[in-house]
Phi, psi and omega in degrees: 000133179284151173288155181253124178246126179249126177260121183271152170054045175275067188306318184271356180068038185239001185303319183278350178270337188270004179206162179266091180281352184296338183290346179238005187294339179286342182241347186225130171265126185253127177239118179257127180259123182274335181267139178289136178262118186254118177104149185295322181297317180295319179293315181299322180290316183289332185254011185303325182251023181269130173269331182225138175232134174249118184246142186266117179050226182247034182290323187242117176290142173237076177287169180301326181296325178285315181302322179295338181268005181239074187295337181273345186295127179237335183220127177240118182251121179251139176284134186091164181253019175219130179209115186268000185248016176251132176274096185292324179297317179294321179299313179298319182297330181260011176073026180262124175276130179246126179223169185226190181223170172289163177209131183274143175275353183295311182302315179293329175297313182295319180293322177305315181286328175298317180291316182297315178293323178298320176294310187299324185251010177058039188300312184295314181298315182291321179295318179297318180297319180296319184284337185250010179078022179283190183297145177275110184064100179241351181241159173244117186295148174272131180285149174261317183301127179084351179271164182262129173257119178256125183250126171267096184109133181225046179271215183303315183276312183302321181293326179285324174298321180300316183294325176293318177301319178297322179295331176281356182083021178276156170270121188245129174231160184216155176209143164200169184301326185251006184290134180252160177298326180296318179293318179298317179297322180300322180276340180091028181237169178273145173271117179290138181299329181202165175300318183296318180290326176297314181296315184291333186260359186261147173269331175226134177237130180233135186263126179219059181239150172283147178283128178208179177299329182282332184259347179298124181070023182300324177250100177253196182300319182295319181289318179295332178292342179282339182293147175295152175295344178262004186273157178238144179242134178236130177230108175245014183265270178221139185299321187292350176290332180247127177299113187293321178294320179294321178295315179299319179298317180297324180287312181296326181271358177069029182277348170228160184291329180172172178214154173231129180228144178240001186226147187220158181298322178232129181229140355298154182291128179303150186299328182263012184293139182297339177294340180284339186232006183296141177288158176061022183240128171255113185238138178231152188277064178053062181265001188308319183262357190274097174213159182303313183296319180293319178296321178297324176291310182304302187283327176297316180283335173297317177298318178298318179298316180296316181297317180294318180299315181295330181273356182076020180266164179299143176239170180281083189286137172253153355276000000 
């Protein structure tokens, strides 16, 4: 009897196209689920007979209570080499091997700039007006050249976003709790004296921090109040870094020029969620990592992990 492998959240229906699963088909039956499973009961029912699960990023939590309800589960493959929603201790206790894959920083860098440019030039609004017979030119674009780009975080992604900003002729500054002047100099940007000064002095602010106890709620109502009324905020990192209620209030009250977000507290976003209709907001459904090359890496290396596990060879163990 073949083992059963369930691939979660294959929204676009491409998981089996982006890798050669035929190399394990004699030992593994692959089932890709396109619909998101919300809640532990739904997951426990759908995965009851799964020996292997492939989960996409941090969309689906695997707490100890869920793992305990999956007695057949032996291998859990997560895309990327960091996943904060898996209970690793519980997995080990139940004999579940957890492994990961590589993940490129290129797609989120590119999406960050797509969102920032879309905000600055009113791309969505102008395109919609053109297609529906609306006014010809209704917005005045915000310039990038000579303006200040403030980056919260200057790691793998933030540093690449910085270099693009410099290429546009922007003045780029950065801040994080551990950022040093040496690191800022290495990237060619200014080190902001404080988070508050970065927010108050920037025309565009982009978030590139990992979610942790220190960064959760880092931008609340007080911090958003420091932004200029002409400033734009972009968040492609994690929703919880920015207080969502405070952001919505700033948008509805027109206290900032606009925001672009690719991440949300709950995903997929419920149909009636205020983020779907907020003014001055450009929102995308967590597309930061979604690219052909990244999917080929995720699913290709997932197949490699499964193949190695079946052969008793080393796998990319998390954490």
